[in-house]
N, C-alpha and C positions, 0 to 999 in steps of 0.2 A: 673814258676807257671802259667804265662799267657797262654802258650801253653797247659798246662795240664787242666786248667780251660776251655779253648775252646774245647778240646777233650771231656771232660766230658759233656759239654753242647751239642755239635753237635752229640754226640753218641746217644742222645735221641731226635731224630728229632720231634717226635709227641709232646713231652713235650715242645720242643723249640717253635714250631708253636703255641701251646696252650698258652704258657706264653706271647709270643709276641702279639698274638691276644688280650688277656685279657688286657695287659698293654696299647696297642694302643687304645683299646676301652675306657678304663678308662681315659687316658690322653686327648684324642680328645673330649670325651663327656663333661667332666667337664670344660675343657678350652673353648670349643665352647659356652657353656652357659655363662661363665664369659665374654669372649671377645664379644659375641653378645650383652649382656646387657650393657657393657661399650660403645660399638659402638652406640647402640640405645640412651643411655643417652647423649653421645656427640652430636648426631644428634638432640635430643630434645632441648638441650641447645642452639645449633646454630640456630635452627628454631625459638625458643622462643625469642632469642635476636633480630633476624631479624624482627620479628613481633611486639614485644612490648618493645624493648630496653633492654639494659643490666643493667640499674639502678635498685637498690632496692626500690627506692622511690624518691620523689621530695619534696624539701623544697621551700616555697614561702615567699616572703616579708621578707627576712632575712637581718638583718643589719650587721651581722658578715661577715668579709671579707673571701674570698675563702682560703687564706693562713692560716687563723686561724681555719677554718672549717675542713681543710684537716687532722688535727691531730686526729688520731684514726679512720680515714675513709680510705678505700682502694683507692677510686678514687672519685673526685668531678669535675663536669663540670658545668660552669655557662651559663645561658641563660637569655635573656631579651626580654620583649614585649614592643614595642615602639610606635606602631600606629595601626589603623584599615584601611581597605579599603572596602567600601560598594559596592555591585553589583547592583547599580541602583534600580529598583523596585523589585529585587529579595530579598527574606527574608534570605539573607546569607551575611556573611562578612568574610574577610580574615584577619589574624593577621600578622602584620609585626614585625619581631624581628630578633635576632641573637643568635648564639651559639658559644662558644669558642671551641678550638680544642678538649679539654677533653670531652665536652658535645657531640660533633659530634661523637667522638669515642664510647662513651657510647650509643648513640642513634641507631647506626647501620642503619641509614637512607641510602637507596640505591639511587644512581644516575642513572636515566634512560638515560640521555643524557647530555653531557657537563661536568661541574665540579661545586664544591662548590665555592661561591664568596670569593674573597680575598681582593679586593679593596673596598673602601667606597661606591661607587655608583653601585656596582655589586650586582645582586640578583640571587638566584635560587628559583624556585617556584614549589610547589606540582602540579603534572600534572592536577588533577581535577580542582584546582583553576585557573590554567593557561587557561584551556578551557573556564572558566567562564569570565575571564578578557579579553582575546583575543586569540582564538584558532589558529590564524594565526601569532602570535608573534614568531619570529624565534630567535634562539640563536645568539647573537652578535648585535641584534637590541636594540635601546634605546627608551624608552617611558616614558611618565610622568603620574604618578598616583596621584590622589587627595586623601590623607588620611584625617583622622579627625583632625590631628594636623598640618599637613603641606603637601606641594606638594613634590613628590618624582620623581626626574629625574633619572631613573635607567636603567642599561644595563642588559639584560637577559644573563646569562652565564651557567645556568644549569636547567634541569628539573628533579624533584625529585619524587620518589615513594610516593604514597599516604599513609602516615604513621599516620597522626594526628587522624583520625577517629578510628584507631585501639587502640591507647594508652588510658590508663585508666586516667580519671579525675573525681573526685567526683562531685556529682550533686550540691553541694553548692558553687562551684566555677564558677563564671560568665565567659562565653566564651569571650576571648579578654582581660580579666584582669588577669586571672590565667590559661589560656589555653596554647597552643603551637604555635609556629610560622608556618604560611603557606607560607609566603614570607620571605626568608632568606636573610638578608642583609650581606654585608661584614663587616669589622671592623667599629664599631660605638663608637665614642670617648666621647659622651656626658655623664657626670658623673651621676650615679644613687645612690640615697640614700639607696635603697633596691635592693636586687638581688634574683634571683631564681636559684636553683641548682638541677642538677641530681646527686644523690649520690649512689655509689655502696659500699656495706658493705661486709666485709670479712666473710667467712664461707659458709656452705651449705644453702639450701633453708630455713630450719627452723631457723637456727642461724641468717641468714640475716633478717628474718622477726622479730625476737625477738629484734635484735639490732635496727631495724628501728622503732619499737614501742618505745624503749627507747629514740631514737633521737627525735621522735615526741612529747615526753613529754616536750622537751625543745624548739622545733621550730614548726612553723606552716607548715603543708604539708600533704602528704598522701603517702601510700605505692603503689608500682606498682603491684596492685592486679591481673591485667591481666597476667603479667609475671608469678606470683606464682600460680594463680588459674587455668589458662588456658594453658599457654605455658609450664609450668612445672608440669602440673596436674599429669602426669604419671611418673615423674622423679624418685621419691622415690619408687613407686610401682614396677617399672622395677628392681631396685636393690633388693628389698625385695623378689620378685619372684625368682630372680637369686640365692639369698642366700639360699632360701628354697630348690629349686631343686638341687643345688650343694650339700647341706648338705645331702639330701636323697641319691643322687648318691655316695657321699663320704662314707656314712655309708655302703651301699651295696657293694661298691668297696673295702672297707677295709675288710669286711667279705670274699668277694670272693678272693682277693689277699692273705689274710692270709691263707685261706684254700688251695689255689693252691700252694703257695710257701712252706707251711708247708709240704704238701704231696710230693711235688717235692724233697724237701730236705731229707725227710724220705727215699725215694727210693734211694737217692744218698749216704746214710750213709754207705752202704756196701762198696763202693769205699773208703770212708773216713776211714773206719775200716782197709782196706788193707793198706792205706797210713800210718796209725798210727802203724800198725804191722811192717812196714819196717823202722820206726823211724822218720817219717816226723813230724815236730813240729807243734804246734797249730797255731803259727803265719803264717806259710806257708799255712795252711788250711784256715785261715782267708783271705789270699791274693787270694786264688782260688775262694772263694765266692765273694769277692769284684770284681774280674775281670768278673765273670759270671754276676753279677748284672749290672755292667757297660755295658757289651755287650748287655744284654737284654734291658736295659733302653735306651741306645743310638739307638738301632735298632727300638724300639717302638716309640721313639721320632721322628725319621726321617719319619716314616710312619704316625704318628699322626698329624703332622703339616699340610700337605695338606688335610687330612681328617677333621681336625678341621676347616679349612677354608671353606670346603664344607658345613659342619653342620652350621657354623656361618652364612654363606650367606643365607642358606635356612631359618633359623630362622628369619632373618631380612626381607627377601622377603615375608614371610608369615605373617608378623605383621607390623612393622614400616618401610615400604619400602623406605620412604623418608630419612632414616638414612643410607641407603646402602653405600653411598659414604663417610660417615664420617670416620674419623681416630681415632685410640686409643688415649686416654690421655697418657701422659708419665708414670704415675704411674702404668698403666696397665701392662707394661713390667716388672716392678719391682715385682709386685704381681705374675705374671706368673713364673718368675725365682724363686721366693720364693717357689711357689707350686712345681716346678720341684725338687728343693733341698729337700723339706720335703718328697715328694713321694719317691725319691731315698733313702733317709735315712731310711724311714719306711721299704722299701723292703730289704735294707741291714741289718737292725736290725733283721727282721724275718729270714733272711738267716743265719746270724752269730749266732743267738740264738741256732741253731741246733748244731753247733760246741761247743758252750759254755756249753750246757746242756750235751754233751757227754764227757766232761772232766773227770768226775768221774765214767764213765761206763767202763766196761771191753771191750776189743776188740771183744770178742765173742758176748756180748750183743748188741754192736753197729751193728755188721754185721747181727745179727738175727733180728734186728729192733723191739725188744720188747718194749712195753710201759706199763705204769701203767693202770690197768683196774679199772673202777669206782666201788664203793660199790653197786650201782644199778645193775650192771652187775652180781655180785655175788648173789644178791637177785633173779634175774631172773633164774639163774642156779639152785638154790635150790627150789624155790617155784612154778615155772611154769612147768607143766607136758606135755601138748600137744606139740609135736615136732614143728609143723608148727608155732604155736603161740610163742613158746620159741625162735625159730630161728629168727623170725621177730622182736621180742623185743630185741634180741641180736644186731641185725643190727641197730635198731633205737637208742638204748641207750648205744652203745659202748662208745660214747663220748656225754654225755647229753648236754653240752654247744653247741656243733655243731648242735645237734638236734633242740635246741631252736632258734639258729641263722638262721638255714635253714628255719624253719617255718616262722620266723619273716620277712625275706627278701622276701619270696614269698607273704606274706600278704601285706607287704609294697608296693610291685610292683603293686598289684591289686588296693590298695587304692589310690596310687599316680595317677593312670589313671582315676579312676571313680570320685574322688573328683575334679580333674582338669576339667573334663567335667561338673560336677555340677556347679562349680564356674563360668566357662565360660558361660554356658547357662543361669544361673540365673542373672549374671551381664549383659549379652548382651540383654536378653529379645527377643522380636519380633519387628522388624522394618517393619512396613507396611505403607509406605508413598509413594506418587506419585509425590509430588511437588519437584522441582529442587532447588529453592531458597526460603529462608525465610528471610524477611527483617523486622527489627524493628527500628523505627526512634529514639527511646531512650530506652535503657535497663531499666533504673530506672528514676524516677522523684520524686520531693518533693511535699508533700502536708501536710496540717494540718487538724485536724478534728474540726469542729464547729457545735455544736448541732447534732452530729453523721453524718454530711455531710462533704465530702472532699473539701478542698479549696486549689487550686494549688498555690504554691509560685511563679512559673514562667510560662510563656506561653509555652505549650508543643510543641516541634518540631515535625512536622508531614509531611507526604507525601501529596502533593497537588493533587487535582483532575487532574490537567494538567500533572503532572509527571506520575500518574497512567495510564492515558489514553495513554500517549506516550509509556509506556511499553506494554500495552495491544495490541496496533496496530502493534508492531514489528513482522515481519515474524518469525514463529516458536514458538510464544507464544500461547499456547492453551487456558489458562485461568489464570486470576489473582484473587485470593481470597483475599478480602479486609476486614480489621477490623477497623472501624472508631474509632477515639478517642472521646469517650463520657464518660470517666471514672468519670468525675465530674458532670454528668447529672444523677440524682437519681430519680427513679420512686417511687411514693407514692400511697398508696391505703387506703381508709377508712375502718374502721372496719366492716361497713355494707356490703361492697363489697367483703370482703375476702371469698374465697372458701376453701374447704379442701385441694386441690392441692397447692394453693398459700400459705396457712398456713403451710403446710408441708415444702415447699421450704424455707420459711422465717425461720422456726425453725432449719432446717438442714444446713443453710448457714449463720451462724454468730449470730443467736439468734434474738429475737424480739426487734427491736429498733424503736423509733418513732421520727418523726420531726413534731413539733406542735401537732396536734391531729390525725395524719395519720401514718400508718405503712410504714417503709422503706422496699422495696423489694431489697434484697442484691444480689450481684454476678450475675448481669444481663449482657447478651450479646446483643449488638445492631447489627441489620442488616440493613444497609442503601441501598436502592434499586432504580434503575431506572425502566422503564417499562419492559425491557427485563429480568432483574433480578427478578422482581416481579413475572413474569410468571414461573420462575424456582422454586420458593418456594410456590406459590399459583396459580396454573394454571387456576383454575376456576374463579378467581377474575377479577374485572374490575379496571384497574390502575387509571383511571380518577376519579372513585368513591372513590378509596382508598386514594387519596391525602388528606393530612390534618388529617388522621386517623392513627391508629396503629393496628398491627396484633400481637397477643400473641401466643407463643408456650410454654406451660408449661408441661415439661416431667413428666410422671407418675413414681414416685419413686418405688412403689411396684407392679406395674402392674394393679392396680385398677383404674377405670375411675372416674373422678369427674363430676357428673351429673349436678352440679350447675355452671360449668365454662361458659357454653354458655349464662348464664344470664348476663354476663358482656358485651355482644354485645349491642352497643348503649350507654353504660355507659361511663363516662369520668374518665381518670386517670390523676393525676398531675405529673409533672416533674419539679424538682427544680435544679438550678445550682447556686452556690455561687461563686462570682468573687471578688478577692482581688484587691482593687483600692487604692493605697497609704495607708492611715490609715483606710479606711472604707472597708466594705464588702457589695457588691451589690448582691441582690437576683434577679434571673431571674426565673419566674415560668410560665409554660404553661400547658394548659389542652388539652388532645387529646382523641377523641372518639375512642372506641374499634370497629374496623371493624369486627374482628372475634377473637375468643379465642379457641384454640385447646389444648386438653390434650394429647400432644404428642411432641416428639422431632422434631425440624425443620430438614427437609431433602431437600437438594437442588439438583434438577435433571438437570444434564448437559449432553449435546450431546457428545457422544463418550468418556465419562468418568464415573468413578464410582460415585455414589451419595455421596455428602458430608453431613455428619450428625453432628448436634450440640445437645448434651445432656445437655443443660443448659436452663435456663429460658431466652427465646429469644424474643426480641421486634423488629418487622420489621416496618420500617418507610420510607416514601418516601424521597429521597435525596432533592428534590425541597422544601419539607416542612421544613426541617432543615435549608436549605440555606436562605429561606425567613425569618426565625426567628433568623438568625445569630448564630445558635447553632452548625453548622458543621464547624470544623476547618481543617479537613483532616483525613487521615488514619495513624495509627501508626504501623500496622502490615500488611504485604503483603506475600502471598504464591503464587509463580509463577510456573505454570505447563507448560511444554514444549511438543511440538509434538514429537512423537516417531521417526519419520523419518526426523528429523531436519537436515538441511545441515550445513556443517562446518562453512561457512561464516555467516549463520543466527545465529548460536550459538555464534560466536565471537562478532557479533553486539549486541546481547542480553547481553552477559557478560560485554562488554564495557559499555553499558548503565547502567546496574545495579551497576557496580563499580563506575562509574562517579556519579551516584545519591547518593550512600552511602558515598563516600569519602568526601563530603562536608557537612555531617551531623554529628557533634561531638556527641560522646556518643551513636552512632548507633550500630546495630548488623547486620551483614550479614553472613548468613550461606549457603554455597553451600551444600545442603543436602547429595548428594552422598559422597562428601569429608568429611562432618561432621560425617556421619555414619562410614566411613572408619577410621577416626581418633578415634572416640569413641570406635570402636570395635577392634582397634589395640592391646590394652592391653589384651583383652579377647582372641584374636587370638594368641597372644604370650603365654598366659596361656595354651591354648589348645595344641599348638605345643609342649611346654615344657613338658606338661603332657604325650602326646603320645611319644615324644622322650625319656623321662626319663623311661617310661614304657617299651619301646622296649629295651633300653640299660640295664635296670635293669633285664628284663627277660632273656636276653642273658647272663649277668653275673651270674644270679641265676642258669640258666641251666648249665653253665660251672662249677659253684661251686658244684652243686648237683651231676653232673656226676663224678667230681673228688672225692668228699666226699664218694659217694657210692662205686665207684670202689676202692678207696684207703682202705676203710674199708673191702672190699672184699679181697684185697691183704693182709691186716693184719690178716684176718681170713682164709688165703689160706689153711692152714693145715686142718682146719675143713672142708672146702669145698672139699679139695682133698679126705678126708676120705669119705664124702657123695657120691662123684662121684665114688670112688672105690667100694662102697657098692651098686651101681646101680642107683643112682640119675642121671637123665639126665641133660645135660647142659641147656635145655629149662626150666626145673624146677628151676634151679639156676637163670636163667634169670627172671622167674616169681617172685621169692623172691626179687630180686633186684628191679624189676619194682614195686612190691607191696610197697617196702620201699619208693620209689619216690612218688607213688600215695598217700600214707599216709601223707607225708609232704604236698602234694598238697591239700588233702581234709581238713586237719586241718587248713591250712592257709586260704582256701576258707571259711570255717565255721566262723573262727574268723573275717575275713574281712567282711563277710556278716552281722554279728552281729553289728560290728562297723558301717558299711555303713548304715544299716537300722535305727540304733539308732540315728545317726546324722541326717538323713533325716526326721525322725519323730519329731525331736526336733526343727526344723526350718520351717519357712514359705516358701513354694516353689512356684515358678511361674509355673513350669511344674509339672505334676503328678509324683508320685514315680515310676509308671510303665514305664514312659519314660526313667528313669535312670537305671532301672533294665536291660534294653536292653544292655546298655554299660557295666554293671557289668558282665552279662553273656558272652558278647563279649570278655571281658578281660580274664575271666577264660577259655574260649574256646581256645583263643590264647595260653595261658600258657599250657593247656593240650596238644595241638598239639606239642608244643616245648618239653614237657616232653616225649611224645611218640617217638619223633625223638631221644631224648637223650637215651631213653631205647634201641632203636635199635642199637645205637652206642655201648652201653654197651654189648649187645649181641655179636656184632662182635668182641669186645675185649676179652670177656671170651671164645668165641668159639675157639680162636687161642691158648689157653693155654692147655697144656696136664696135665693129672693127676699127672704125675711124677714131673713136674715143680712146682706143688702146694705142693707136699709132701716133696720135697727135702729140707734138712736142710743145711744151710750155715755153712761150716767148717772153 
């Protein structure tokens, strides 16, 4: 029976090629989406762990022993902070501590050089802190460091990657008390009453977060938010996208495979009828079909595996390229094998169904290939009179279910593409930035409100003028845009000095609040300038005359000008700062004369660069003025612009200096803007690729399915077509009827798709206009139309080869 099954299969070479092509496309496309998503997720997990550690959270000041804590927790690692080391006159300090083996494993801290300490007096130090301690300290050398609690005679055995500034720690934990070690000691035997723990909880991202919340109800600590919110930001989204597109392709593939194998088996039923006529049993017929399906599936699988690798690699390269070298998790192989088995069984069931359904048919009926005709077909025969319309309706509604499925898969193919583009474009937006680095000295800080004024709990960490000037002078740096930390310095204005523009700003930015008898101006940006920077924002002014005064830029909200704003020139505005000192709050208040007041946004004119515009209420003040009054503590945000023709060695020096600066600022944020954009748009790039890929695959499967359906229905009605041809109808007219059937499927699907598309777009707020997306809609239907015309030409070639006699011949 194996040889007979092979002969049946290879005797129909066109069908063999078509079946193998379809199966190969189905297997490779669905598996490539699944394998690519699993590879990307594995890469995201690896990268997230290397950046933020593997722990779900951290417990601090815990009396419970590690052995008791391990119950119900996947992994626990202990760490301890034992001393500080201060850097002379620098406002920085390093934390001395140790981690046990489990904590080191969970931390994923990388060793740049050397090894982790093993003996009591051995240390490994973060590279940025080592540069501050002694940049010439070599591995193997011993030095003495004076800590707060004791002197440490230690031997350097390792240089570590700068990890601590990347890790999450809540703002209410004081650095050095509940922070992380920067100087790693070897074994430290002094007993501790309380311990700190890195804990990893079982389950996926959401389950781990829920379990961590429960754990924090019992112990003091915090979740590893940076791991969950930044490192694994797209982890679940990748899986969800994969499931959606796999489901869409699975539906279209099921329809296509069912149609193709059903019609393939119908054409084979004549041979089955002959076998039945000579006494072959049903079990033998089942074996023939099993062998055929096995050969088809195995051949397709061999071809699909390399094709799947190509598709998978392309998907990853076009989106999360950093995951390219990641390997599959073990469960991926199990799921793949399960998919192969289910697909094989599905095709086998479709094939065996033909034999099963023919059990109660006569041999003559089997060989004639007759099938039940729907009641709708009988209605058409009786009620419709015009020949062309009647024939077209016969073709369309010979099998109504297949008509509905055909329209639905064409419509779905169009919608998959256009909605993928919509989601990608709307999620991505427009990135129009020129800066290369964004630096923030602290992402978050704590403050309390007293009489509507902010009072900082702790001194804000900032970038000093010295650090900023060092960056500015580096070769290759074009400009550094600085934002001073004056968040707790609040401008006040009397009711008699309020103008229409200022009043509008107050009302639109937090409402009207007062301090004492004056109005608070909220949401203000400060621009601290030296003489050169003053000329960039106010070229016609005199800097010496400006010192001790302020310059106001009040943007116009509705385009109308405030004619009274200039009356503030020469008037004084109050600035208040509340400072927390032990149990008291000290007030600092200063008056500044208004040098000029403009009803426009501040625009900074820079040589060789685009103008920088701030559409906020902006107050410009001289740097020397703030320094004299001790109000200037430094900058908390920096945007660094680089020269376009920067040399490689210049870029490396800039990158090293930026990383060195940020590595020693706990709670800071460093964004390499091109890398940040690439990471943020990786998920939208994946969405776009999946949409286009699924559209192309779905279109090819749809085209194949339509050609098979139309041609097979033509074969089922071959006697009618033979009669038409014998009465003078040309084969070209037959071709027109078949093409018209395909075009009707296409038009109906396009209309339904357009209605759904426009309805959805009108119901949501869009970043881009609808006309922008209509281009992609028409592009998709044009692509499908070209494919359909190509398919219609194939149909013509097939029907042109058939004689009238072959159509009219009855099988005896």
